C-alpha positions in Angstrom: -28.3 35.7 18.4 -31.1 38.3 17.5 -29.4 38.9 14.1 -29.2 35.7 13.2 -32.4 35.2 14.4 -33.8 38.0 12.0 -32.0 36.5 9.0 -34.0 33.6 9.8 -37.5 34.6 10.2 -37.0 37.1 7.3 -35.5 34.1 5.3 -38.6 32.1 6.2 -41.6 34.7 5.8 -41.8 37.6 3.2 -44.1 39.6 5.1 -43.4 42.0 8.1 -41.9 40.4 11.4 -42.9 40.5 14.5 -40.2 42.0 15.9 -41.7 41.8 19.4 -40.5 38.5 19.6 -37.2 38.3 17.8 -35.6 41.9 19.5 -35.1 41.9 22.9 -37.8 44.1 24.6 -35.4 46.3 26.6 -34.0 47.2 23.2 -34.0 51.0 22.8 -37.0 53.0 20.2 -34.5 53.8 18.5 -33.4 50.2 17.8 -36.6 49.8 16.7 -37.0 52.5 13.9 -33.4 51.2 12.6 -35.1 47.5 12.1 -38.2 49.0 10.6 -36.1 50.4 7.7 -34.0 47.2 7.2 -37.6 45.3 6.9 -38.8 47.9 4.3 -36.3 47.6 2.2 -36.3 43.1 3.0 -40.2 43.8 2.1 -39.2 45.0 -1.3 -37.5 42.5 -2.9 -38.3 39.3 -1.7 -41.0 37.4 -3.5 -44.4 37.6 -1.8 -44.9 33.9 -1.7 -46.3 31.9 1.6 -44.3 29.5 3.5 -47.2 26.4 2.6 -46.1 27.8 -1.2 -42.2 27.6 -0.8 -42.4 24.0 0.6 -44.9 22.9 -2.2 -41.5 22.9 -4.7 -39.6 20.2 -5.6 -37.8 19.1 -2.5 -35.3 17.1 -4.8 -33.5 19.2 -6.5 -30.9 16.5 -7.2 -30.6 14.3 -10.1 -32.8 10.9 -10.5 -31.5 7.5 -11.1 -32.2 4.2 -10.5 -29.5 1.6 -9.5 -25.6 1.9 -9.9 -25.0 3.6 -13.7 -23.0 1.3 -16.0 -19.7 2.5 -17.3 -20.0 4.6 -20.0 -18.1 5.4 -23.2 -15.4 8.0 -21.9 -14.9 11.2 -23.8 -12.6 10.5 -27.0 -9.2 11.8 -26.3 -7.0 9.5 -27.9 -3.7 8.4 -26.6 -1.7 7.6 -29.8 1.4 6.2 -28.7 4.4 5.9 -31.4 7.1 3.5 -31.4 10.5 2.7 -32.6 13.4 0.8 -32.0 16.5 1.9 -32.5 19.2 -0.3 -34.4 21.0 -0.9 -30.8 17.9 -2.4 -29.3 16.5 0.5 -27.5 12.9 1.4 -28.0 11.4 4.6 -27.9 7.8 5.6 -27.4 5.9 8.5 -27.3 2.7 10.0 -27.0 1.6 13.4 -27.9 0.0 15.2 -24.5 -1.4 18.1 -24.7 1.0 19.8 -21.9 3.6 22.8 -21.8 6.3 20.8 -20.9 8.3 18.2 -22.1 8.9 14.8 -20.3 11.7 12.2 -21.1 12.2 9.0 -19.1 14.5 6.3 -19.4 13.4 3.2 -17.8 16.2 0.4 -17.3 15.7 -2.9 -16.8 17.7 -2.9 -13.8 15.9 -2.9 -10.5 15.8 -4.6 -7.4 15.0 -8.0 -8.8 18.6 -8.6 -10.7 20.4 -7.6 -7.5 22.7 -10.6 -6.1 23.5 -11.5 -2.4 26.7 -9.8 -4.2 25.2 -6.8 -5.3 22.1 -6.2 -2.6 21.5 -2.8 -2.8 23.1 -1.6 -6.1 19.9 -0.4 -7.7 19.1 2.4 -4.9 23.2 3.2 -5.1 23.0 3.5 -9.0 19.5 5.5 -9.1 21.6 8.0 -6.7 23.8 8.0 -9.2 21.5 9.8 -11.3 23.4 13.2 -10.7 26.9 12.1 -10.0 29.8 12.2 -12.7 29.7 10.4 -15.8 32.0 9.4 -18.7 30.8 12.7 -20.7 30.0 15.5 -17.7 31.2 15.8 -14.1 28.2 15.9 -11.6 29.0 19.7 -11.7 28.1 20.4 -15.6 25.4 18.0 -15.6 23.6 19.7 -13.2 24.6 22.9 -14.3 23.0 22.3 -17.8 19.8 20.8 -16.3 19.4 24.3 -14.1 20.8 26.2 -17.1 17.8 25.3 -19.3 15.1 25.3 -16.7 14.5 21.4 -16.6 14.6 19.6 -13.7 16.0 15.8 -13.0 13.9 13.0 -11.3 15.4 9.3 -9.9 13.3 6.8 -9.1 13.8 2.7 -8.9 11.4 -0.4 -8.1 11.3 -3.5 -8.2 11.9 -4.2 -12.0 13.8 -0.6 -13.0 15.7 2.1 -12.4 14.2 4.9 -14.0 15.9 8.6 -14.8 12.9 11.4 -15.6 14.1 15.0 -17.7 11.3 17.4 -17.5 11.8 21.0 -19.0 9.8 23.8 -20.9 8.0 22.4 -24.5 9.8 24.6 -26.9 10.0 25.0 -30.6 13.5 25.1 -31.2 16.9 26.1 -29.1 19.3 23.7 -26.6 16.5 22.7 -23.9 15.5 19.8 -25.7 19.0 18.8 -26.8 20.1 19.0 -23.8 17.8 16.8 -21.7 18.4 14.3 -24.0 21.8 14.0 -23.5 21.5 14.0 -19.9 20.2 10.8 -19.9 22.4 9.2 -22.8 24.9 10.2 -20.3 23.7 8.6 -17.2 23.9 5.5 -18.4 27.5 5.4 -18.4 28.3 6.8 -14.1 31.9 6.8 -14.0 31.5 5.4 -10.7 34.6 7.5 -9.0 35.6 5.6 -5.6 34.7 9.2 -3.5 31.5 9.4 -4.8 30.4 6.2 -3.8 31.2 6.7 -0.3 29.1 9.6 -0.6 26.0 8.3 -2.2 27.0 5.3 0.6 26.3 8.1 3.3 22.9 9.0 1.5 21.6 5.5 1.2 22.5 4.6 5.3 20.3 7.6 6.2 17.1 6.5 3.5 17.8 2.8 5.3 17.3 4.7 8.8 14.5 7.0 7.8 12.4 3.5 5.6 8.9 3.4 6.4 7.8 0.7 8.6 5.5 0.2 5.4 8.9 -1.1 3.4 9.7 -3.6 5.5 6.7 -5.5 5.7 6.0 -5.6 2.5 10.0 -7.1 1.8 9.0 -9.3 4.4 5.6 -10.5 2.2 7.9 -10.8 -1.7 10.6 -12.8 0.2 8.0 -15.0 1.9 5.9 -15.2 -1.5 8.9 -15.5 -4.3 11.5 -17.1 -1.8 14.9 -16.7 -3.7 13.8 -15.7 -6.9 14.7 -12.3 -7.9 11.1 -10.6 -6.6 12.2 -11.9 -3.3 15.2 -9.2 -3.1 14.2 -6.8 -0.4 13.9 -3.1 -2.3 15.5 -1.7 0.9 18.9 -2.0 0.5 20.3 -5.0 3.2 22.4 -2.8 5.9 25.4 -5.3 6.1 25.2 -5.0 2.4 25.7 -1.4 2.3 29.2 -0.9 3.5 30.7 -3.8 0.9 29.3 -2.3 -2.3 32.1 -0.9 -4.4 33.0 0.8 -7.8 33.7 -2.9 -8.8 30.0 -4.4 -7.7 28.4 -1.4 -9.3 30.1 -1.2 -12.8 29.7 -5.2 -12.9 25.8 -4.4 -12.3 25.9 -1.4 -14.8 27.7 -3.4 -17.8 25.1 -6.6 -16.9 21.8 -4.6 -16.4 21.8 -1.3 -18.1 23.2 -3.1 -21.1 22.4 -4.1 -24.2 20.1 -1.7 -25.5 16.7 -4.2 -25.4 17.2 -3.6 -21.5 16.4 0.2 -22.6 12.8 2.3 -22.9 12.5 5.8 -23.6 9.4 7.3 -22.4 8.3 10.6 -24.5 5.3 13.2 -23.4 4.3 16.7 -25.2 6.9 16.4 -27.6 6.9 15.1 -31.4 7.5 11.6 -32.2 9.9 12.3 -35.2 12.2 15.0 -32.9 12.4 12.7 -30.7 13.6 10.1 -32.7 16.1 12.3 -34.4 17.7 13.5 -31.6 17.7 10.6 -29.4 19.2 8.1 -32.5 22.6 9.5 -32.1 22.7 9.1 -28.7 21.0 5.5 -28.2 21.7 3.6 -31.6 25.0 1.6 -30.2 24.2 1.3 -26.8 27.2 0.5 -24.7 29.1 1.5 -21.5 31.7 4.2 -22.3 34.4 5.4 -19.9 37.7 3.3 -19.6 37.3 3.4 -15.6 40.9 3.8 -14.8 40.1 3.2 -10.6 38.3 0.1 -11.6 41.4 -1.5 -13.6 43.7 -0.6 -11.1 41.8 -2.9 -8.0 41.6 -6.6 -7.9 39.2 -8.4 -10.3 35.6 -8.8 -9.4 34.4 -12.4 -9.4 30.7 -12.0 -10.2 28.1 -13.6 -8.3 26.0 -16.0 -9.9 22.6 -14.6 -11.6 19.7 -14.9 -9.5 16.6 -16.3 -10.8 14.0 -14.8 -12.7 11.1 -17.6 -12.5 8.6 -15.8 -10.5 6.8 -18.7 -8.8 4.1 -17.6 -5.8 5.0 -20.2 -3.5 4.6 -19.0 0.0 5.8 -21.3 3.5 2.6 -21.4 4.9 4.8 -20.0 7.7 2.5 -16.6 10.3 5.3 -14.1 10.3 4.9 -12.4 14.0 6.9 -9.6 15.0 5.4 -7.8 18.7 5.8 -4.6 19.1 4.4 -1.3 20.5 0.8 0.2 19.4 -2.1 -1.7 17.3 -2.6 -4.6 15.4 -1.1 -4.9 12.1 -1.9 -7.4 9.7 -1.5 -7.9 5.9 -2.5 -11.2 4.6 -1.3 -11.8 1.1 -2.7 -14.2 -1.7 -1.3 -15.0 -5.1 -2.5 -12.4 -7.8 -2.0 -13.8 -11.0 0.3 -13.4 -14.0 0.3 -9.5 -13.1 0.9 -7.1 -16.5 2.0 -10.4 -18.7 -2.5 -10.9 -19.0 -4.0 -7.4 -19.2 -7.1 -9.1 -19.1 -6.8 -10.9 -15.5 -5.0 -8.0 -14.3 -8.0 -6.0 -14.8 -10.2 -8.3 -13.2 -8.2 -8.0 -10.3 -8.4 -4.3 -10.0 -12.1 -4.9 -10.1 -12.0 -7.1 -7.4 -9.9 -4.7 -4.9 -12.1 -2.6 -5.6 -15.3 -4.6 -4.6 -13.7 -5.0 -1.7 -12.4 -1.6 -1.0 -9.3 -0.8 -2.2 -7.0 1.9 -2.7 -5.4 3.7 -5.8 -4.2 1.8 -8.6 -0.7 2.7 -8.3 -0.4 3.2 -4.3 -0.5 0.5 -1.6 -0.9 2.0 1.3 -3.6 1.2 3.3 -6.4 3.8 2.9 -8.9 4.8 5.3 -12.5 3.3 5.6 -14.3 5.9 3.3 -16.3 4.1 0.6 -19.6 3.2 2.3 -20.3 0.8 -0.4 -17.3 -1.6 -0.5 -17.4 -4.9 1.5 -14.6 -4.2 3.9 -16.3 -1.0 4.9 -19.8 -2.6 5.2 -19.1 -5.9 5.9 -15.7 -6.1 7.5 -15.7 -2.9 9.5 -19.5 -2.3 10.3 -20.1 -0.5 13.5 -16.6 -2.0 14.7 -14.7 1.1 15.8 -12.0 -1.1 16.7 -11.0 -1.6 13.3 -8.8 2.0 12.3 -8.3 0.6 8.6 -8.9 -2.1 5.9 -7.7 -1.9 2.4 -7.3 -4.7 -0.2 -4.5 -4.0 -2.4 -2.9 -5.5 -5.2 0.8 -5.3 -6.4 1.3 -6.4 -10.5 4.8 -6.8 -12.1 5.7 -8.1 -15.6 5.1 -11.8 -14.6 3.6 -12.1 -11.4 1.6 -10.5 -9.1 0.3 -10.2 -5.3 -3.7 -10.0 -3.7 -4.4 -9.6 -0.4 -6.1 -7.2 2.5 -4.3 -5.0 4.9 -5.9 -4.2 8.3 -5.2 -2.1 11.5 -7.2 -3.0 14.6 -6.6 -1.6 18.4 -4.7 -4.2 20.6 -6.9 -6.9 21.9 -8.7 -7.9 19.0 -6.1 -9.5 16.9 -7.6 -13.2 17.6 -10.7 -12.2 15.5 -9.1 -10.5 12.5 -8.1 -13.5 10.7 -11.5 -15.6 10.8 -13.3 -12.4 9.9 -11.7 -12.0 7.2 -12.0 -15.5 6.2 -15.9 -15.1 6.0 -15.2 -11.7 3.7 -12.7 -13.1 1.0 -15.0 -16.4 0.6 -18.4 -14.3 0.4 -16.8 -12.1 -2.1 -14.9 -14.8 -4.4 -18.2 -16.7 -3.9 -20.9 -14.2 -5.1 -20.4 -11.1 -6.6 -24.0 -9.4 -8.1 -24.5 -6.7 -11.2 -24.5 -3.6 -9.2 -21.4 -4.2 -7.4 -19.5 -5.1 -10.5 -20.5 -2.1 -12.2 -19.9 -0.1 -8.8 -16.5 -1.4 -8.5 -15.4 -0.9 -12.7 -16.9 2.5 -12.3 -14.1 3.5 -9.4 -11.8 1.0 -11.1 -11.7 3.0 -14.1 -11.6 6.3 -12.2 -8.8 5.2 -10.0 -6.5 4.4 -13.6 -8.0 8.0 -15.2 -6.6 9.8 -11.8 -3.2 8.4 -12.1 -2.6 9.2 -15.4 -3.7 12.4 -15.0 -2.1 13.5 -11.5 1.5 12.4 -12.7 2.9 12.1 -15.8 5.6 9.6 -14.6 2.6 7.4 -13.4 1.7 7.7 -17.2 5.4 6.7 -18.1 5.5 4.2 -15.6 2.1 1.9 -17.4 3.9 2.1 -21.0 7.0 1.1 -19.8 6.2 -1.5 -17.3 3.3 -2.7 -19.4 6.2 -2.9 -23.0 8.2 -4.7 -21.0 5.8 -7.1 -20.0 3.9 -8.0 -23.0 6.0 -6.3 -25.7 3.3 -3.6 -26.5 2.2 -0.5 -24.6 -0.9 -0.5 -23.4 -2.9 3.1 -23.9 -5.0 4.5 -21.0 -7.9 3.4 -23.6 -7.0 -0.2 -23.7 -6.7 -0.5 -19.9 -9.9 1.5 -19.4 -11.7 -1.0 -21.9 -10.6 -3.4 -20.2 -11.8 -3.1 -17.2 -15.3 -1.8 -18.8 -15.6 -5.5 -20.1 -14.8 -7.2 -17.1 -17.5 -9.7 -16.2 -18.7 -11.5 -13.1 -16.9 -14.5 -14.2 -13.7 -13.0 -14.5 -14.0 -11.2 -11.3 -15.0 -14.9 -9.8 -12.3 -16.4 -12.1 -9.4 -13.7 -10.9 -10.8 -14.2 -6.9 -10.6 -18.2 -7.0 -7.3 -17.9 -8.0 -6.7 -15.5 -5.2 -8.4 -17.6 -2.4 -7.6 -21.1 -3.6 -3.6 -20.3 -3.0 -1.5 -20.7 -0.3 -1.7 -17.2 2.1 1.0 -15.5 3.6 0.3 -14.0 7.1 2.1 -11.5 8.3 1.4 -9.4 11.7 3.1 -6.8 13.7 2.2 -4.9 16.7 -0.1 -6.9 19.2 0.3 -10.2 17.4 -1.5 -12.0 20.4 -4.2 -14.9 19.0 -3.3 -14.2 15.5 -2.3 -17.7 13.7 -2.5 -18.0 10.2 -1.1 -22.0 9.9 -5.1 -22.8 10.3 -6.2 -20.3 8.0 -8.1 -22.3 4.9 -9.8 -19.7 2.2 
C-alpha cells in the first residue's frame, strides 16, 4: 500500500522522498500538501546520514563466540536438604525454598511394582482414597479442612510410590500448617468402607477407558523388559481385576506396603525444618495402621497372595510385539538403561546420551517433536525425510533399573526402513562422540533438570524422595547438575555400550508391515 511504501522509503533515506514515485499520480493536490507536511516533520527528527553510512555499521550485533560454550558453574543458590529420621523410621526431608507457599509431600513405597496378581490395581485405588474417609476424619471433614485453610490436596501414583501432596499459604503461625500435616497423617489410615471402594471403582474404570495409547505401550515395554518382577507390573489397572478388588485386598496392601515407617518419606518445601519436625513428630513417630476396620473383620479372612519378586533384571525375550491398527507406524525400540538411580554417575551419563540423540525433558517420556536441530535423530535420522513425523530418545530411571530407547512415528508405508536406520544411528552414536557434541548435550541435560525443578515443586519433591529411596541420601539440584557437568566422553560411551550390547525390545503399532526386530543386532 502507498502508506507502507512511504514509511519504508523514509526509513531508508532521510532526504526528501520523490513522492511522485510513491503516491499514485491521481492523488489530489490537497493530499500532496498533507504529505509534504508529514515529510517536514520526519526531516526534523531523522538523523542526517546516508544509506551507505547506515550500511557501513556493524552488521552483526549478536554475541560472537567460537564453538559450543562449555557448561559454566551455575549461580550459587544452594539447595540445602535437611534430614531427620523419627523413632518409628519415617524420614523427614526439607528444603528451604523461597516461596510464599508451603508444600508437604508424603511418599509411600506402595507403587504398582509391589502389586500381586491378587492386588493388581490397588495402587491406583489407594491413590484415589486420598480424598476418602480415614480413621480420624470423614471424607467431608478431610476435604472441608483443607479447603477452609486455603490449601489444595493432590494425589499421585507411579510404579514405585503412592504420594499425597498438600500445598497451602506459608504463614508464620495459625492452624494452616497443622491442618496440612494432620491431613497427610490421617491419609495413611484409610477407613476403606465398602461403599467408598465401589465409588472409587467407578472412577478407576472411567480412567482406564481414557488411558492414552502411550500408557499401554509402556506397560507392554515394562512387562517385556522385566517379566514377572515388580517393574513388569502394569501401571494401568488390569480391567479384569478392577471388579474383584475389595476392601480386604486394599487393607492388606496398606498394612503391608504403607508400613513400617521406613517405607515413608515426608518432603517439605517452603518450611523451616525445625518446625516441620516439631509438627510431624507426634503424628508419625509411631507409624502404624489405625482403626478397627469392622467391615473387614466381619468378612471371610483374606488369604494373601505371595509377594512379587523385586529383583529387577533386564531380560527380554527378543520377541517383536506388533499390533496392527489404523494410522501411522509407531515404533518403540528399548534397551537396557543400567542401574537407574542406584548408580547416579551412570544415570547422569545416560541423560547426556539421550540429549546427544535428541530427547524429551527429564521426567516426561512422551515423544518430542523434532526441534533440536543439532541432535542426531534430527540431523541424521530425520534429515530431509518428511515421512518421519516424530523421533525422540527416552530414558526411564527407577531405583534399581532403567530403560533407554528411541520412539519413532512415521507415515504409513515406511515401517521396513525404520529399524535398519535406527540401528545405524545408535551404532554410530555409541562408537563416537566428539567434544562439541558432548558439551551441547550436557548443556541441554542440565537445563532440562533445572527447568523441571523450577516448573513444579512436585517434580522437585519427586527427585528428593526417589533419590533417597534409591541411595539412602537425597540428591540436591547441585549434586545432579554437577554430575552432568562432569560427564566425560568415556562415561557416555560406557553407557551407550551397555545399551546397544543388550538385547533390544521392539514394539510397533499402526502400520507394522516390514517391522521385524528378531534379526536386529546393534
